[in-house]
C-alpha positions as CSV (number, residue, x, y, z in Angstrom):
1,M,0.1,0.0,0.0
2,L,1.4,3.4,-1.0
3,R,2.1,5.9,1.8
4,L,2.0,9.6,1.7
5,R,5.6,10.2,1.9
6,D,6.3,7.8,-1.0
7,V,4.3,9.7,-3.4
8,A,6.8,12.5,-4.0
9,R,9.7,10.0,-4.5
10,L,8.1,7.8,-7.2
11,P,8.1,8.8,-10.9
12,A,4.8,9.3,-12.7
13,E,5.2,5.9,-14.8
14,V,5.5,3.9,-11.5
15,L,2.6,5.8,-10.0
16,V,0.3,4.8,-12.9
17,K,1.1,1.2,-12.3
18,R,0.2,1.6,-8.6
19,F,-3.0,3.5,-9.5
20,E,-4.1,0.4,-11.7
21,E,-3.4,-2.2,-8.9
22,D,-5.2,-0.4,-6.2
23,F,-7.7,2.4,-5.9
24,G,-6.4,3.2,-2.4
25,N,-3.0,4.2,-3.9
26,L,-4.8,6.7,-6.0
27,V,-6.6,8.1,-3.0
28,T,-3.2,8.4,-1.2
29,A,-1.7,10.3,-4.1
30,A,-4.7,12.6,-4.2
31,V,-4.3,13.3,-0.5
32,A,-0.7,13.9,-0.8
33,D,-1.3,16.2,-3.7
34,A,-3.6,18.2,-1.6
35,T,-1.4,18.3,1.6
36,R,2.2,18.3,0.3
37,R,4.4,19.8,-2.5
38,L,4.6,17.1,-5.2
39,P,6.8,17.2,-8.4
40,A,5.4,18.9,-11.4
41,P,5.2,15.6,-13.4
42,V,3.0,14.1,-10.7
43,R,0.6,17.0,-10.6
44,R,0.3,17.1,-14.3
45,L,-0.4,13.3,-14.2
46,L,-3.3,13.9,-11.8
47,D,-5.1,16.8,-13.4
48,G,-4.3,15.6,-17.0
49,L,-6.9,14.6,-19.5
50,E,-6.5,10.8,-18.8
51,W,-6.6,10.8,-15.0
52,H,-8.4,13.9,-14.0
53,L,-11.8,12.2,-13.5
54,D,-10.3,9.4,-11.4
55,W,-8.4,12.0,-9.5
56,A,-11.7,13.8,-8.6
57,D,-13.3,10.4,-7.9
58,A,-10.5,9.6,-5.4
59,L,-10.8,13.2,-3.7
60,V,-14.6,12.6,-3.2
61,W,-13.7,9.3,-1.4
62,A,-11.0,10.9,0.6
63,E,-13.2,13.6,1.7
64,G,-15.9,11.3,3.1
65,E,-13.3,9.1,4.9
66,L,-11.5,12.1,6.4
67,Q,-14.8,13.7,7.7
68,V,-16.0,10.5,9.2
69,S,-12.7,9.8,10.7
70,A,-12.5,13.3,12.3
71,E,-16.0,12.7,13.7
72,R,-14.9,9.4,15.3
73,M,-11.6,10.8,16.6
74,A,-13.7,13.8,18.2
75,L,-15.8,11.1,19.7
76,L,-13.1,8.9,21.2
77,G,-10.7,11.9,22.0
78,D,-8.0,10.9,19.6
79,P,-5.1,13.2,19.6
80,R,-4.6,13.0,15.8
81,L,-7.9,15.0,15.4
82,R,-6.3,18.4,14.6
83,R,-4.0,16.8,11.8
84,V,-6.9,15.0,10.2
85,E,-9.2,18.1,10.2
86,G,-6.2,20.1,8.7
87,Q,-6.1,17.4,5.9
88,L,-9.8,17.5,5.4
89,R,-9.8,21.2,4.8
90,Q,-6.9,20.8,2.2
91,V,-8.7,18.0,0.5
92,R,-11.9,20.0,0.1
93,V,-9.9,22.9,-1.4
94,R,-8.3,20.5,-3.9
95,L,-11.8,18.9,-4.7
96,H,-13.1,22.1,-5.6
97,E,-10.1,22.7,-7.9
98,A,-10.6,19.2,-9.4
99,R,-14.2,20.0,-10.3
100,C,-13.1,23.3,-12.0
101,V,-10.4,21.3,-14.0
102,A,-13.1,18.8,-15.1
103,A,-15.5,21.8,-16.1
104,E,-12.6,23.3,-18.1
105,Y,-12.0,20.2,-20.0
106,R,-15.8,20.0,-20.9
107,R,-15.7,23.6,-22.0
108,Q,-12.9,22.9,-24.3
109,D,-14.7,19.9,-25.8
110,R,-17.6,22.0,-26.6
111,E,-15.4,24.8,-28.0
112,R,-13.5,22.2,-30.1
113,L,-16.8,21.0,-31.4
114,E,-18.0,24.4,-32.4
115,R,-14.7,25.7,-33.7
116,G,-15.2,24.6,-37.3
117,R,-18.7,26.0,-37.6
118,L,-19.3,28.8,-35.4
119,L,-16.1,30.6,-34.7
120,T,-16.0,32.1,-38.2
121,A,-18.0,35.1,-39.1
122,R,-19.4,33.8,-42.2
123,A,-20.7,30.5,-40.5
124,T,-22.1,32.6,-37.5
125,A,-23.9,35.0,-39.7
126,L,-25.5,32.3,-41.8
127,S,-26.7,30.5,-38.6
128,W,-28.1,33.6,-37.2
129,L,-29.9,34.6,-40.4
130,S,-31.6,31.1,-40.5
131,K,-32.8,31.6,-36.8
132,A,-34.1,35.1,-37.8
133,L,-36.0,33.8,-40.9
134,P,-37.1,30.2,-39.7
135,E,-39.9,29.7,-42.1
136,E,-38.1,30.6,-45.2
137,Y,-35.1,28.4,-44.0
138,E,-37.2,25.5,-43.3
139,A,-38.8,25.6,-46.8
140,L,-35.3,25.8,-48.5
141,F,-34.1,23.0,-46.3
142,T,-37.1,20.9,-47.0
143,A,-36.8,21.3,-50.7
144,R,-33.1,20.5,-50.7
145,V,-33.6,17.3,-48.7
146,A,-36.3,16.1,-51.2
147,E,-34.1,17.1,-54.2
148,L,-31.2,14.9,-52.9
149,G,-33.4,12.1,-51.7
150,I,-32.2,12.1,-48.0
151,P,-34.0,9.6,-45.9
152,P,-35.7,10.8,-42.8
153,L,-34.0,10.6,-39.4
154,R,-34.4,7.4,-37.4
155,R,-36.6,8.7,-34.6
156,G,-37.9,6.6,-31.8
157,S,-40.3,7.6,-29.2
158,A,-39.6,10.8,-27.2
159,S,-37.0,10.3,-24.6
160,R,-38.2,11.1,-21.0
161,D,-34.6,11.2,-19.5
162,V,-30.9,10.3,-20.4
163,F,-31.6,6.7,-19.6
164,D,-34.3,6.4,-22.4
165,S,-31.8,8.1,-24.8
166,I,-29.1,5.4,-24.0
167,E,-31.6,2.5,-24.2
168,Q,-32.8,3.8,-27.6
169,A,-29.2,4.2,-28.9
170,V,-28.6,0.5,-27.9
171,A,-31.8,-0.6,-29.7
172,Q,-31.0,1.4,-32.9
173,G,-27.3,0.2,-32.9
174,R,-25.7,3.5,-32.2
175,L,-24.2,1.9,-29.2
176,R,-23.0,-1.5,-30.1
177,V,-23.1,-3.6,-26.8
178,T,-24.7,-6.9,-26.2
179,A,-26.8,-7.9,-23.2
180,G,-25.1,-11.2,-22.2
181,P,-26.7,-13.8,-19.8
182,E,-25.1,-12.1,-16.7
183,V,-26.7,-8.7,-17.7
184,T,-30.1,-10.4,-18.2
185,A,-29.8,-12.1,-14.8
186,L,-28.9,-8.9,-13.1
187,L,-31.8,-7.2,-14.6
188,E,-34.2,-10.0,-13.6
189,L,-33.2,-9.7,-9.9
190,P,-35.9,-8.6,-7.4
191,D,-35.4,-5.1,-6.0
192,D,-34.1,-6.1,-2.7
193,T,-31.5,-8.5,-4.2
194,F,-30.4,-5.9,-6.8
195,R,-30.1,-3.3,-4.0
196,A,-27.9,-5.8,-2.1
197,A,-25.6,-6.1,-5.2
198,V,-25.5,-2.3,-5.5
199,A,-24.4,-2.0,-1.7
200,D,-21.8,-4.7,-2.2
201,D,-20.3,-2.6,-5.0
202,V,-20.3,0.5,-2.7
203,R,-18.2,-1.3,-0.1
204,E,-15.6,-2.6,-2.6
205,Q,-13.4,-0.1,-4.1
206,N,-11.0,-2.4,-5.9
207,A,-13.7,-4.9,-6.9
208,R,-16.3,-2.7,-8.6
209,N,-19.1,-4.6,-10.4
210,V,-18.6,-3.8,-14.2
211,L,-22.1,-5.2,-15.0
212,L,-23.7,-2.3,-13.1
213,R,-22.0,0.0,-15.5
214,H,-23.6,-1.7,-18.5
215,P,-25.7,0.8,-20.6
216,L,-28.9,-1.2,-20.0
217,V,-28.3,-1.5,-16.2
218,L,-27.6,2.1,-15.7
219,R,-31.2,3.2,-15.0
220,R,-31.5,0.4,-12.3
221,W,-28.2,1.1,-10.9
222,H,-29.0,4.8,-10.6
223,A,-32.4,4.0,-8.8
224,G,-30.7,1.6,-6.5
225,L,-28.2,4.1,-5.4
226,A,-30.9,6.7,-4.9
227,R,-32.9,4.2,-2.8
228,L,-29.7,3.2,-0.6
229,C,-29.4,7.0,0.0
230,D,-33.1,7.3,1.2
231,L,-32.6,4.3,3.5
232,T,-29.3,5.7,5.0
233,V,-30.1,9.3,5.5
234,G,-31.9,8.5,8.8
235,P,-29.4,6.1,10.4
236,A,-26.6,8.3,9.2
237,R,-28.2,11.7,10.6
238,A,-27.4,13.2,7.2
239,S,-28.7,16.6,6.4
240,S,-30.3,15.4,3.1
241,A,-30.2,12.5,0.7
242,T,-27.4,14.4,-1.2
243,A,-25.3,15.8,1.5
244,L,-23.9,14.2,4.8
245,G,-23.7,17.6,6.7
246,R,-22.3,18.1,10.2
247,A,-22.2,15.4,12.8
248,P,-25.1,15.3,15.3
249,L,-24.6,17.6,18.3
250,D,-25.6,14.9,20.7
251,L,-23.2,12.2,19.3
252,A,-20.9,12.4,22.3
253,E,-23.8,12.1,24.7
254,L,-25.1,8.8,23.2
255,P,-24.1,5.3,24.4
256,R,-20.9,4.3,22.6
257,Q,-22.3,1.5,20.6
258,E,-25.2,3.7,19.2
259,A,-22.8,6.5,18.4
260,M,-20.5,4.1,16.6
261,Q,-23.4,2.9,14.6
262,I,-24.2,6.4,13.5
263,V,-20.6,6.9,12.5
264,N,-20.4,3.7,10.4
265,A,-23.7,4.6,8.7
266,R,-22.3,8.2,8.0
267,R,-19.2,6.4,6.3
268,F,-21.3,4.1,4.2
269,F,-23.6,7.2,3.1
270,C,-20.4,9.0,1.9
271,A,-19.4,5.9,-0.2
272,V,-22.9,5.9,-1.7
273,Q,-22.5,9.4,-2.7
274,Q,-19.2,8.6,-4.3
275,R,-20.8,5.8,-6.3
276,R,-23.7,8.3,-7.4
277,L,-21.0,10.6,-8.9
278,D,-19.5,7.6,-10.5
279,C,-22.9,6.6,-12.0
280,D,-23.4,10.2,-13.3
281,R,-19.9,10.2,-14.8
282,T,-20.6,7.0,-16.7
283,V,-24.0,8.4,-18.1
284,R,-22.2,11.6,-19.3
285,T,-19.6,9.7,-21.0
286,L,-22.1,7.4,-22.8
287,M,-24.2,10.5,-23.8
288,A,-21.1,12.2,-25.3
289,E,-20.4,9.0,-27.2
290,I,-24.0,8.9,-28.5
291,V,-23.8,12.5,-29.7
292,R,-20.5,11.8,-31.5
293,R,-21.9,8.9,-33.3
294,E,-25.0,10.7,-34.3
295,R,-22.9,13.4,-35.9
296,A,-20.8,10.9,-37.7
297,D,-24.0,9.1,-39.1
298,P,-24.3,9.5,-42.8
299,V,-27.8,10.6,-42.9
300,N,-27.1,13.4,-40.4
301,T,-24.1,14.3,-42.3
302,A,-26.1,14.7,-45.5
303,R,-28.8,16.7,-43.6
304,R,-26.2,19.0,-42.3
305,E,-24.9,19.6,-45.9
306,A,-28.6,20.4,-46.9
307,G,-28.8,22.8,-44.0
308,A,-25.6,24.7,-45.2
309,Y,-26.9,24.9,-48.8
310,A,-30.3,26.1,-47.5
311,R,-28.3,28.8,-45.4
312,L,-26.5,30.0,-48.4
313,R,-29.6,30.2,-50.4
314,L,-31.2,32.3,-47.7
315,A,-28.3,34.8,-47.6
316,E,-28.6,35.2,-51.4
317,A,-32.2,36.0,-51.0
318,H,-31.6,38.5,-48.1
319,P,-28.2,40.1,-48.8
320,E,-29.1,43.1,-46.7
321,A,-29.8,41.1,-43.6
322,Y,-26.7,39.0,-44.1
323,T,-24.4,42.1,-44.6
324,R,-26.0,43.7,-41.4
325,I,-24.9,40.7,-39.2
326,R,-21.5,40.6,-40.8
327,E,-21.0,44.3,-40.1
328,E,-21.9,43.8,-36.4
329,L,-19.5,40.8,-36.2
330,R,-16.6,42.7,-37.8
331,A,-15.9,44.5,-34.4
332,F,-15.1,41.0,-32.7
333,E,-12.9,39.6,-35.4
334,S,-9.2,38.9,-34.6
335,G,-8.5,38.4,-38.3
336,P,-10.3,38.4,-41.6
337,G,-13.5,36.5,-41.0
338,H,-12.2,34.8,-37.8
339,L,-14.0,35.7,-34.5
340,D,-12.0,36.1,-31.4
341,P,-13.8,34.1,-28.5
342,A,-11.9,36.3,-26.0
343,R,-13.9,39.4,-27.2
344,L,-17.0,37.6,-28.3
345,T,-17.7,35.9,-25.0
346,S,-20.8,33.9,-24.4
347,D,-22.6,36.8,-22.7
348,V,-21.7,39.3,-25.3
349,R,-22.5,36.7,-28.0
350,G,-26.0,36.0,-26.6
351,A,-26.9,39.7,-26.2
352,L,-25.7,40.7,-29.8
353,K,-27.6,37.6,-31.3
354,A,-30.8,38.4,-29.3
355,R,-30.7,42.0,-30.6
356,L,-30.0,41.2,-34.2
357,L,-32.7,38.6,-34.4
358,S,-35.2,40.9,-33.0
359,E,-34.3,43.7,-35.3
360,L,-34.2,41.2,-38.4
361,A,-37.5,39.6,-37.4
362,G,-39.2,43.0,-37.0
363,R,-37.9,44.2,-40.4
364,D,-39.2,41.1,-42.1
365,G,-42.6,41.4,-40.2
366,R,-43.0,45.0,-41.4
367,R,-42.2,43.9,-45.0
368,G,-44.9,41.2,-44.9
369,Q,-47.4,43.6,-43.4
370,A,-46.8,46.0,-46.0
371,A,-47.1,43.5,-48.8
372,H,-50.5,41.9,-47.3
373,S,-52.0,45.3,-46.2
374,P,-55.6,45.9,-47.7
375,A,-56.1,49.0,-50.0
376,P,-57.3,52.1,-48.3
377,R,-61.1,52.6,-48.1
378,P,-62.7,55.6,-49.8
379,A,-63.6,58.5,-47.7
380,P,-67.2,58.4,-46.6
381,G,-69.5,60.9,-48.0
382,P,-71.1,63.7,-46.1
383,K,-73.9,62.6,-43.7
384,P,-77.2,64.4,-43.5
385,S,-77.3,67.0,-40.7
386,A,-79.5,66.2,-37.6
387,P,-83.1,67.7,-37.7
388,E,-83.7,70.9,-36.0
389,G,-84.2,70.5,-32.2
390,R,-82.7,67.0,-32.1
391,P,-79.4,66.5,-30.3
392,G,-76.5,65.7,-32.6
393,R,-72.7,66.1,-32.8
394,D,-73.0,69.9,-33.2
395,R,-76.1,70.5,-31.1
396,P,-75.9,69.1,-27.5
397,G,-79.1,67.8,-26.0
398,P,-80.5,68.9,-22.6
399,G,-78.0,68.5,-19.8
400,Q,-75.1,67.8,-22.3
401,G,-71.9,69.9,-22.1
402,R,-70.0,70.8,-25.2
403,G,-66.5,69.4,-24.6
404,Q,-63.5,67.6,-26.4
405,R,-64.4,64.2,-27.6
406,P,-61.9,61.5,-26.6
407,V,-59.8,60.1,-29.5
408,P,-60.5,56.5,-30.3
409,G,-57.6,54.0,-30.1
410,P,-55.4,52.3,-27.5
411,P,-53.7,54.6,-24.9
412,A,-50.1,55.7,-25.6
413,R,-47.4,53.5,-24.1
414,S,-43.9,54.4,-23.5
415,A,-41.2,52.1,-24.8
416,A,-39.2,50.3,-22.3
417,T,-36.0,48.5,-23.0
418,H,-34.9,45.6,-20.8
419,P,-31.1,44.6,-20.7
420,P,-30.3,41.1,-21.6
421,V,-30.1,38.6,-18.8
422,R,-26.5,37.8,-18.3
423,K,-25.5,34.2,-17.7
424,A,-23.5,33.2,-14.6
425,A,-19.8,33.0,-15.5
426,C,-18.2,29.9,-14.4
427,R,-14.8,30.2,-12.8
428,R,-12.1,28.4,-14.7
429,A,-9.2,26.5,-13.1
430,E,-5.9,27.8,-13.4
431,T,-3.6,25.8,-15.7
432,S,-0.4,27.0,-14.1
433,R,0.6,26.2,-10.6
């Protein structure tokens, strides 16, 4: 078993082998990274693309173990309590950084996916124009699809959640997995027996049940973990089904055996929370793979090409609107036709897009209204005057005052502008240390 003082002396290549042998070694390295100064290659290994999710997983496990250990030491009067509480604070800080690193990797993946189509002024202008004129774009797109004979998309029933999407992907062959006899037997287990298998997986870090991570078992695994949390939140005196919270204030006043049962339940609760994060990570990875395969599907590729053709024809039909968008985007170009993401941030991009779409949609609506407006009616002829002695417009009756008549029509309203809602900016992890 790896010790904290050994982590700094071992090269990164040796640490990788130790991580693959025992999950506890990865937890030890994560704690050492949070509490000590490690060589730069080791730190780059932990927060690198290959190991950063496992590193965060180990920190989650370490946080739960250290918190419950500190609670047990406080109960027993262990002199190591202050040192463990210090490690817990450092691990929590590092866990926050690990989550920021994971968010930064996801952001880079999204930008990499959009770099080829939305980071050029031309592609962005064409995309926004199709959003401003959706009916014309849809007509051009439908005509192009029919002209090329592109088959319709393979659509199943509407997905209620991510598990429906995963199961439909398996049924349609987008995820090529097979349900062997072991998976079938696991799915046929009664709820209590299946939940016992989930609990065994929670207790074993180095012998994780790979069958629970099968795409067809993910729904039941997720439900089993949620049920374990509901069953454990009471015995563990947790603050909620998703957070452990502080230890009970009367823990030291309880009988020793009852207090230790609460401590053990809190330890198991932390392990269940770690497994729930593991389940969510597995689901997220599968959904990313499904999206990647959908984009690579020949039918989807042909439909994207038909959409690009329709956007070009739409720009030819509305050159003024296309030029208007390009003029607005020119202020955010770092080079000819290339948008600078540092200047055109998500907030600026959203506000600019909303303003241009509103402007172009209003211009198109005024044109359509002018084209379909009815011809003006002829002025009415003069009406015969009212008989003498009869009240009329120019002769008030008894008790009627001669005053200014109200002008028909809706009351005048003042135009009010509303600033665009800004999205909350996510803090990004520092890449340099």
